[in-house]
C-alpha positions in Angstrom: -25.4 68.7 45.6 -24.3 65.1 46.3 -26.2 63.8 43.2 -24.5 66.4 41.0 -21.1 65.3 42.3 -21.9 61.6 41.6 -22.9 62.4 38.0 -19.8 64.4 37.4 -17.7 61.8 39.0 -19.2 59.0 36.8 -18.8 61.1 33.7 -15.2 61.8 34.5 -14.5 58.0 34.8 -15.6 57.3 31.2 -12.7 56.3 28.9 -12.4 58.4 25.8 -13.4 56.7 22.6 -10.5 56.1 20.1 -10.6 58.2 17.0 -10.6 56.1 13.8 -10.1 57.4 10.3 -12.0 55.4 7.7 -11.4 55.4 4.0 -11.5 53.3 0.8 -10.5 49.7 1.5 -7.0 48.8 0.4 -6.5 46.3 -2.5 -3.3 45.0 -4.1 -3.1 45.6 -7.8 -0.6 44.7 -10.5 -0.4 45.0 -14.3 -0.6 41.8 -16.2 2.6 40.0 -17.2 3.6 38.8 -20.6 4.6 35.2 -21.3 5.0 32.9 -24.3 1.9 30.7 -24.1 0.5 28.0 -26.3 -3.1 28.8 -27.0 -5.4 26.1 -25.8 -8.6 25.2 -24.1 -8.1 23.9 -20.6 -10.9 21.8 -19.1 -11.6 19.2 -16.4 -12.7 15.7 -17.5 -13.5 12.3 -16.0 -11.8 9.0 -16.9 -14.0 6.3 -18.2 -13.4 2.7 -19.2 -13.3 1.8 -22.9 -15.6 -1.1 -22.2 -17.3 -2.2 -19.0 -18.9 -5.7 -18.7 -20.9 -7.1 -15.8 -20.2 -10.8 -15.6 -23.3 -12.7 -14.7 -24.3 -16.4 -14.2 -26.2 -17.6 -17.2 -26.9 -21.0 -15.8 -28.0 -22.2 -12.4 -25.8 -24.1 -10.0 -23.3 -23.9 -7.1 -20.4 -21.6 -7.6 -17.4 -23.9 -7.4 -14.2 -21.8 -8.0 -13.0 -18.2 -8.2 -9.7 -18.0 -10.2 -8.5 -14.4 -9.7 -7.4 -11.9 -7.1 -9.9 -9.1 -6.5 -8.7 -5.9 -8.3 -6.2 -7.7 -10.5 -5.5 -7.4 -14.2 -7.0 -10.2 -16.2 -6.4 -11.4 -19.8 -8.9 -12.1 -22.5 -10.5 -15.6 -22.2 -8.9 -16.1 -18.7 -11.1 -18.4 -16.6 -12.6 -16.3 -13.7 -15.5 -18.4 -12.3 -16.7 -22.0 -12.6 -20.2 -23.2 -11.9 -20.9 -26.9 -11.2 -20.6 -28.8 -14.4 -21.9 -32.3 -13.6 -25.6 -31.7 -14.4 -24.7 -30.0 -17.7 -22.2 -32.7 -18.7 -24.8 -35.3 -18.1 -27.3 -33.5 -20.3 -24.7 -33.3 -23.1 -24.1 -37.0 -22.8 -27.9 -37.7 -22.8 -28.7 -35.7 -25.9 -25.6 -37.1 -27.6 -26.9 -40.6 -27.0 -30.4 -39.6 -28.2 -29.0 -38.0 -31.3 -27.1 -41.2 -32.1 -30.3 -43.2 -31.9 -32.5 -40.8 -33.8 -29.9 -40.5 -36.5 -29.8 -44.3 -36.9 -33.6 -44.4 -37.0 -33.7 -41.7 -39.6 -31.1 -43.5 -41.8 -33.1 -46.8 -41.4 -36.4 -45.1 -42.4 -34.8 -43.6 -45.5 -33.6 -47.0 -46.5 -37.0 -48.6 -45.9 -38.7 -45.9 -48.0 -36.6 -46.8 -51.0 -37.9 -50.4 -50.6 -41.5 -49.1 -50.1 -41.4 -50.7 -46.7 -42.4 -47.5 -44.8 -44.3 -44.3 -45.3 -43.1 -40.8 -46.0 -44.8 -39.8 -42.7 -42.6 -42.1 -40.7 -39.5 -40.8 -42.5 -40.6 -37.2 -41.7 -41.2 -38.1 -38.1 -37.7 -39.7 -37.8 -36.2 -36.6 -39.4 -38.0 -34.3 -36.9 -36.8 -36.4 -34.0 -33.2 -36.3 -35.3 -33.4 -32.5 -35.7 -34.9 -32.0 -32.3 -32.1 -34.1 -30.7 -29.5 -32.1 -32.7 -31.0 -28.8 -31.3 -31.1 -30.1 -27.8 -27.5 -31.2 -27.9 -26.4 -27.8 -29.2 -28.3 -26.1 -26.4 -26.8 -28.5 -23.8 -23.3 -27.7 -25.1 -23.9 -24.0 -24.9 -25.2 -24.3 -21.3 -22.1 -26.4 -20.4 -19.9 -23.6 -21.8 -21.7 -21.1 -19.6 -20.5 -23.0 -16.5 -17.1 -21.5 -17.2 -17.0 -17.7 -17.0 -14.1 -16.1 -18.8 -12.9 -12.5 -19.2 -14.3 -10.9 -22.4 -11.1 -8.8 -22.9 -7.9 -7.7 -21.2 -8.8 -5.5 -18.3 -9.0 -5.0 -14.6 -11.6 -6.9 -12.6 -13.3 -5.6 -9.4 -14.1 -7.7 -6.3 -16.1 -10.9 -6.5 -19.7 -10.3 -5.5 -20.6 -14.0 -4.7 -18.6 -16.4 -2.6 -17.9 -20.0 -3.5 -20.7 -22.4 -2.4 -23.6 -20.1 -3.2 -26.2 -21.0 -5.7 -26.1 -18.6 -8.7 -28.3 -18.1 -11.8 -31.5 -19.2 -10.0 -33.5 -16.2 -11.3 -33.5 -15.9 -15.1 -35.2 -12.5 -15.0 -32.5 -11.1 -12.7 -29.2 -12.9 -13.4 -26.7 -13.2 -10.6 -23.9 -10.6 -11.0 -20.5 -12.1 -10.3 -18.0 -9.3 -10.9 -17.3 -6.3 -13.2 -14.4 -6.1 -15.7 -13.2 -2.7 -17.1 -11.1 -2.4 -20.3 -8.3 0.1 -19.5 -6.3 -0.1 -22.7 -7.2 2.1 -24.4 -9.3 4.4 -22.2 -11.6 7.4 -22.5 -11.7 10.8 -20.9 -15.1 12.6 -21.1 -15.4 16.3 -20.8 -17.6 19.3 -21.8 -16.8 22.5 -23.6 -18.8 25.7 -23.6 -20.6 26.6 -26.8 -18.1 29.5 -27.2 -15.1 27.1 -26.9 -16.9 24.6 -29.2 -17.0 27.2 -31.9 -13.3 28.1 -31.4 -12.4 24.4 -31.5 -14.4 23.9 -34.7 -12.8 26.9 -36.4 -9.2 25.9 -35.5 -9.8 22.2 -36.4 -11.4 23.2 -39.8 -8.3 25.4 -40.6 -6.0 22.6 -39.8 -7.9 19.5 -41.1 -10.4 20.8 -43.6 -14.1 21.6 -43.3 -16.7 19.2 -41.9 -19.6 18.8 -39.5 -17.3 17.5 -36.8 -13.8 18.4 -38.1 -10.9 16.8 -36.3 -12.7 13.9 -34.6 -10.1 11.2 -34.5 -7.3 13.6 -35.4 -7.2 16.6 -33.0 -4.6 16.0 -30.3 -5.8 16.1 -26.6 -3.4 16.1 -23.6 -4.3 15.1 -20.1 -2.7 15.1 -16.6 -3.7 13.9 -13.2 -3.6 15.9 -9.9 -0.3 14.4 -8.9 1.3 14.8 -12.3 3.2 17.8 -13.7 1.8 19.2 -17.0 -0.1 17.0 -19.4 2.0 13.8 -19.9 -0.8 11.7 -21.5 -1.5 12.2 -25.2 -4.6 11.1 -27.0 -7.0 12.3 -29.8 -10.5 13.6 -29.9 -12.7 10.6 -30.3 -16.3 11.8 -30.1 -18.3 15.0 -30.3 -22.0 15.1 -29.4 -24.5 16.1 -32.0 -25.8 19.2 -30.3 -25.2 21.7 -27.5 -27.1 21.1 -24.3 -29.5 24.1 -24.1 -29.7 23.9 -20.3 -26.0 24.0 -19.6 -24.8 25.6 -22.8 -22.1 22.9 -23.2 -21.1 20.3 -25.7 -20.0 16.8 -24.7 -16.6 15.6 -26.1 -14.6 12.5 -25.6 -10.9 11.7 -26.1 -9.2 8.3 -26.3 -5.8 7.6 -24.8 -3.5 4.5 -25.4 -3.0 4.2 -21.6 -0.5 1.4 -22.1 1.0 2.0 -18.7 -2.5 1.8 -17.1 -2.0 5.0 -15.1 -5.5 6.2 -16.0 -8.4 4.3 -14.5 -12.2 5.0 -14.4 -13.5 7.6 -12.1 -10.4 9.8 -11.9 -10.7 13.5 -12.5 -8.1 14.7 -15.1 -6.9 18.1 -16.4 -7.5 18.2 -20.2 -5.8 20.5 -22.7 -6.7 20.9 -26.4 -4.0 23.0 -28.2 -5.3 25.6 -30.6 -2.0 26.7 -32.3 1.7 27.4 -31.8 3.0 29.3 -28.8 2.9 33.1 -28.8 3.1 36.1 -26.4 0.0 36.5 -24.2 -1.0 38.6 -21.1 -1.1 36.5 -17.9 -2.5 37.1 -14.5 -2.4 35.0 -11.3 -5.0 32.3 -11.1 -6.2 33.8 -7.8 -7.3 37.0 -9.5 -9.8 35.2 -11.7 -13.4 34.8 -10.7 -16.4 33.1 -12.4 -20.1 33.4 -12.4 -23.1 32.6 -14.6 -21.9 35.2 -17.1 -18.4 33.7 -17.3 -14.9 34.5 -16.3 -14.0 38.0 -15.1 -11.4 40.1 -13.4 -11.7 43.2 -11.2 -9.6 46.1 -12.2 -9.0 49.6 -10.8 -9.5 52.6 -13.1 -7.7 56.0 -13.1 -10.3 57.2 -10.5 -9.5 54.2 -8.2 -13.0 52.8 -8.8 -13.4 49.0 -9.3 -14.6 47.8 -12.7 -15.5 44.3 -13.8 -13.8 43.0 -16.9 -15.3 40.0 -18.6 -12.5 38.0 -20.1 -11.7 34.9 -22.1 -9.0 32.7 -20.5 -6.4 30.6 -22.2 -3.8 28.1 -21.1 -2.3 28.0 -17.6 1.4 28.7 -17.0 2.3 27.5 -13.6 0.3 29.7 -11.2 -0.6 32.1 -13.9 -3.4 32.1 -16.5 -3.4 33.6 -20.0 -6.1 36.1 -20.8 -6.9 36.1 -24.5 -9.7 38.7 -24.6 -10.8 41.5 -22.4 -7.6 42.8 -20.8 -5.1 45.5 -21.7 -1.4 45.5 -20.7 -1.8 48.7 -18.6 -4.8 47.6 -16.6 -4.4 47.5 -12.9 -5.7 44.0 -11.9 -6.8 43.4 -8.3 -4.8 40.4 -7.2 -5.5 40.5 -3.5 -8.5 41.9 -1.5 -11.0 41.5 -4.4 -13.4 39.5 -2.2 -14.1 42.5 0.0 -15.0 44.9 -2.8 -17.5 45.2 -5.6 -17.7 46.9 -9.0 -18.3 50.6 -8.5 -16.5 50.8 -5.1 -13.7 53.3 -4.5 -10.5 51.6 -3.2 -7.0 52.4 -2.2 -4.7 50.6 -4.7 -1.4 49.3 -3.4 1.5 47.7 -5.2 2.4 44.2 -4.2 5.3 43.9 -1.7 8.6 42.9 -3.3 9.7 39.4 -2.7 12.7 39.5 -0.3 15.9 38.3 -1.8 18.7 36.3 -0.2 20.4 37.9 2.8 23.9 39.2 1.9 26.7 37.6 3.9 28.3 39.7 6.6 
């Protein structure tokens, strides 16, 4: 009897489980908006120098001077480094003296040959010595010139890699690297387009500029902007298109060139790139957050009349603030999932909800 009471008492102390009603997960849906959008291809590119030169020591000697500030802009032919000159100046003086003597001997031998006082062999030997001294002097002057390292163009130099007092140029097979200079005016932006966008670009360019294997190279306008800039303030032109599409990635390499006179762009930066495809026109737009991408391409999740999620493969156009134009694959009456899409999959039943209205300003009392 006692054990029965204990069991009943324990059962009576259990808390009742809460009753929960489960159903299709809620998602926020909205129909696409309509904006005036300039059709374009929007991409991400990487800024690259127009030219990059590694400055190396081409003769051996002690590094005597460094005549620039690390990271500064330098001018073409500006002196940047100087390697000890004494040895090379002495060699120039030596070969100059030898050339003076050998030239005099050659002139003497020619005069003696006219008087039959010497042989043609002696004249030829004197000529050979004169020519050898001429060549040695020329090489000595070149080496003396290498002791002064100048900038090959206007650009920006990095940090110096060798300090004053070190011996440089001691290994001819592996020359001492002194610094690197990048040419920034003009400058390149490299980027890649999908094979689909490459066909679109070729078609538009051919319509505007005439047919050709690579229509528009050197003429098609390209605009760029950095992460801290609004819009695409930098204007350039398409400069290069690769010969073929990479079969592994399905992309084509392109390059644009920009004047960059203000030197805002510099190598290594990521840049937003836009290639216009025509005049502005009406287009359907959705929030950027609604878009997703996988190996197949860009897509949206929409809710059909039966509240079932469907996948819509789409082609995207230009961005308008926080919105993105959809050029193919979407209808104006589609209910696009703009929030909660990460928790659902195509084929799932959901509870669609309209987005909450943005509260307006509070009226004064």
